[in-house]
N, C-alpha and C positions, 0 to 999 in steps of 0.2 A: 531318367536311372543313373547317369554318370555323376549329376548331382548327388544323388542318393550314396551313391559305391563312396564317392568322396568325402561326405560326411562322417561316412561308416569308417572310414581308413582311418581320417581324422582323429575319430573319437577313440579308436584303438591306440594311435600314437600317443595321443594324453595321457590315455589310461596307463601306457605302458612306463611313463615317467611322471608318477604321481607325484611325488616330492617337487620335480622342477615345476611341472604346472602349476600347482598350488602358488610356489614363489611367486611366479611369473604373473599369476590372476591377480596377488596381492597388489602387486604396482600399480595395474590397469582399476583396480577396485577401489584402491585410495583416490585416484586422478577422477575416476567419475565420481564418487562419493563427493569430492571437494565440488565439483560442478555443479552436483544436484543441489547440496547444501546451501551454495551462493548465491545460484539462481532463486531456490525456495526461501533465502532471504531477502532477494529482489522482491520477489511476488507478494511474499509478505508485508514489506514495506508498502507496497503499493496497493495492497489490500486494506490497508491500515490507514494510506492518505485518503483513498475513497472513500472510507466509511466516513473520514471527518468531514469531507467535504458534503456527501450525503445527510448529515447532521445538520448542516447550516441550507439544505435546501437543494442541492445536486447543482448540475450543471447549468440549470438555467436561473441561477442565482447573480445576483449583482447586490451593490450597494453604493452609495453616497456617502459620504463624509467630510466634517471641515477638523482639517490635519492643525495641530498645533503650531507644526513648522511646516514652511516650504521652501522649496529650492526655486531663488534669483540670481538671474546673472552668476551661476555655478557655486552660489554659496545658499547655507540654510538659514533662514531667517524666520523669526517669529512671525505668525499667522494676524496680522493687526488688521484685517477687514472687520468693518462694522456689521458684516451680515452674519447671519447665522441660519442654518438649518430651522425649520419649524414646522406646526401643525399645517399651517396653510399649503406647504411645500406636497405634501403629504398628500392631502386632500384635492389638488390638483391633479397631482400623478395618478391618482386611482382614476378620478374623473376623465381625465384628457389626454392618456397615452394609451392608444390603442393596442398597440404591442405587449402591453402590462396584464398579467394576470390577475396579482393582487400584492400589496404592499405593507410595508408596517415602519414603524419607528422605533426607537429602544435608546436609552442609556443607561449607561450601567456604574458601577461602583461598588465598593468594599463598603461593607455595613457593620453595625454590632445587632447580632440578633440574640434576644433575649426569649427563653422560652422557663417561665415557671422561676427567676433567679439565674439560671444557667446562661452564661454570656458565650459566644461564640462568633466570632468575624468569618462571614461568608459574604457572597455576591447577588447584589439586587440589580435585577433587572426591568426597568420601568418602560412597559411598550404597550399595544393596542390588542384589541380584540382579534385582530388579523394573524397575529403573531402563531396561531396553531397553524393556520394555512399556509403563512409562508415557512415555515419551518418544519411542516409536516409532523407536527409532535403536537399531542394531546394530553388533557387531565387523563389520569387512570381512574381515581377518585374523587368523588364532589365536583366540581365543575373550573372551569378556565373564566379569566375576566369576562365581563360583559358589557354593552352599552352603556347599561344604566350605573355601572361602575364609572366609567367613563365621564359618563354626563354631571354626577353628583359626586364625583371626588372622591368615591368611597374609600374607606380606610381596610381595605381587604389584600390578600395577598394568596397567591399559590406556591406551595414550596415544593423542592424538588425529592427525589423519594432516598436520596443520602442524607438531607437533613429530615427528613419524616424519621427516617431509622435510628440516628444517632440524638436527636433532641426529642423525639418523643418516644424512641423504645419499640416503635412500631404501633402504638396505643393511637385509636381514633384521634385524629387532630380536627376534623371538622366541626368548624363552630367555636374554636379555641382561640381566646386572645393569648397574642404575642408580642413581644416588643421589637421594632426596628428605629434604632440611633433617639431611642427613650419616646417614642411615640408607640401610641396601642393599633394594632391591625388585628382582623380578623379571618383566620386560614379558611377556605373557602375549598380547597382542593390541592390534589398530588399529583405531580408530573407523571408520567411514565418514565421509569427508568432507561437511560442514554447510556449506562456505563462509564467506565472512566475513562478519560480523555488524552491524548498523547504524552501532554504534559503533567507531571505530577502536582496533585492538589487541584486541577483546575478542571474538573468534571460538570457537565450541565447540570449533572444530579445536585449538585452542590449550591442551587441557586434559588432565588426567591423571585417572585413577579408580583408586582404592583401595576395601578393603571397610572400610564403615563401622565396621566393630567394630575393626579393625586401627588406625583412626585414633583412635578412644576409646581405647584399652588403650596404644599406641605413644606417639600425641602429645598426646592432652587429656588424658587421667586420670580421665575421667568418661563416663556412658553418656547423656548428652544429645545430643540434635540440633538444629542450628537451622531446620527445614524439612521438612514432610512436604508433600508432592505426591501428589495424588488425581485420579484419572479417574474420572469418573461413566462410569455405563452407558450414556448417551448425554446429548445438551445439554439434553433435556426433563425430565432429574430433577437437574440438577446444584441446582438450591435443595435438593431434599431430602435431596441426598447431603451438602451443605454441613450442614444443619439433624443428620443423624445422625453427623457429624462431630465436631460442637461437642457433642452430648451426650456424645460417648462423654469426649471431653477433659475436659470440666467434670467428669464423674464421674469420672474417674481423678484429678484434681486437686483434690479436696473443696470442689467447685463454682466453685470460681474461675473466672470468663470475662473477666478484665479483663487478663490475664497475655499473651493470644495472640491474635492478628488472623488475618483469612482475605482471600485474594484470588479473583477467580475471573477467569480469561481471557474469557470470556465478555462480563460488562464490561468490560472492557480494550479488547476487541473494538469494542464498541458506542461506546465514549467515544471510540476512535480515529478509527472513521467519522465521526461528527460533527464531532469537529476538523478532520479534512481535508476534509469537504463544505465548513466555513466556509470555511477557507481556500482551496479551488478556487471557491466562489461569488465571492468577494472579487477573486479573480485572474481571473475572466472576467468579472465587472463593469468592471474596471480596461481588461482587453483589447477590451470592446465599445465602448469609447468611439472607437476607431480606426473600429469597425464604422459608428458613427453618423456619423464623419465621412464616410465611405466612402458612405452612404445621401444624406448632404446631397449630396455628388457627382452623385449617381445624380440626385437632384431637379434639379440647377441644369441637368445635361447633357439630360434630358429636355425640362426648360422651352424649352429651345435649340432640341432636336429638333422640338417642337410650333410654334414660330415660324417655322422655315424652312420646314416643311412646310404651313403654312397653306393654299395653293392647293389641294394634294393632299386635306386634309381638305375642303373646300368642294366639290370635285370628286366626290369620294365620297358627300356629303352627296345630291350634286345628284343622283346615280343612285339613291337610295335606299337609304343608309345610315344605319341609327339611332344612336342617340347612344349608345346600351350598347356598340354593333359598336365605334364610334370608341375608347369608354372601352377597351375590352376591348385592341384592337390596340395602344394604348400600353402600358397594364400587362403585356399579353405580352414587349414590347419589355424594360420594365424587369425585369420576374422572371427574363428569359431573362439579361440582364447578371448578375443577383445570383447565379444559379444557376452561371454559368460562373466567375464570381467565385470561390465556395462550393467547386466542385470543384479549383480550382487554389488556394484557400487550405488546402483538406484536406490536399492533398501538400506543400504548402509547410512547414503547421503538423507533418506527420509530419516532415520533416527537419528542421525547430528542435528538436523531442522529440527527434530520434535524437541530433542535434549536443550537447542539455542531457546526455542519458545518457553520450556520449562524455566530454565535460566532467569529468562527475562522476568517472567511471573513471580519466582521466589526470591530474587535480590532485589528487584526494581518495585519495592511498593507503592502502591499508588497510580501506577502507571498501567495504559491499557496493556494488558497480555499481545504480545507479538504472535501473531499466526503463524503456523508452518505450513507453506501451499507447495502442494505438489502439482504442478499443472501438467497438462498435454505436452505442452510445449518443450518443456526442461525435459520429461522423458525422450521424446524424438530427440532431442538435441544430443542427449546423452548416446541414446543407439547409434545415432549418425556418426557422433563424434570417435566410440569405439571403435565404428566397422572402419572409418578415414585412419584412425590410427592402426587399424589389422592390415589395411590394404598399402600404407604407405610405406610401414616399415617391417611388412612381409613381403613385398614384391623385390624388392632387394636379392636376400634368401634365396627367392621363387627361381630369381633369373637364374642364379647361379646355379642351381638343381639342374636347370632346365639347358643349360648350357653343355653340361658335363658329357663327354664320348661313351657311348654305352661301353668299348671297349675297354677305355680306361677306367672306368665305373665299375665295371665286372673284377679288373685286375688288382683294385684297391683292396688292401686290406688293413 
């Protein structure tokens, strides 16, 4: 009942000075909106990063590649090793690594793509049948590469949805011939759309896929591969799977473990999350400056309120109100102000986040849209921050009110 009475009294006091209350709320609202907007920015960045990692297979993914340069004796030097990754490595990884669920190889480079005399540079990826399972990405129309395409070096290709829309204008391309670096290939399928990527112009939808064996025989002239992509059976056994794959490759290449390197999606995710957290923390701290300014406004207004209501305080004390009750009454007003400001700030922050997402989509053509993400964590953090500001900056005025002598307060004019 006491709490209800305090709330009613607090609402009455705030309503009695509407303009002052609105101006005070403005500082808290802007401060909370800044915090919400910055946390929304960080959550959106994390969602973008996670979606990109999901596109390559998620936290269970890792890969092996042969870098062009390696670091030796604290210096970067050209990789002069005679060893290269090859199809035998892939076969042994699939057959002899118990922690590996599936694996594939890929080699990528830019090509000249020709459809009925219309040329465009695009990205070609030479790979195997297992690519769909590794990347969890399938053909939407037609089919993906098959074992027979691999065995007979078939000149077939699967195109991305962006290539289909731009080069074929949405018309059925299945069975039609296209040119890849002046060689004729037949389109057998269209991949599902993955959407734009983080980097403008490098969307998965702007790719063309051909059998790795076809690329080796008709373009490269050797059976080397640039990259082996591997999915572990679960994120918990990624480290064990990496060790098994490294053992196989070392064995296949005379014990040489210097010519190749590995990467893990799991470590990339952890690193990206740490970086995003640090950036988000810095942005929130910067945004909190306006929240502190709003808190100083609360302190100032509450001191004015205490001064104006000294006779009321004296009267309440004369009829038996205790010091803690007076303190609690003014703290209730301070906290109520901050909570209302927090709710308004959450709404304003959500609008600012939406505006940022719209601006990214509007002015950064070709880049994936930045999502506006308002999380439960950010809402609770904002409410907690508003309550803390109300308590911290409202405690001093409330204590000053509680210390007043009843006689002196009643005599005050």
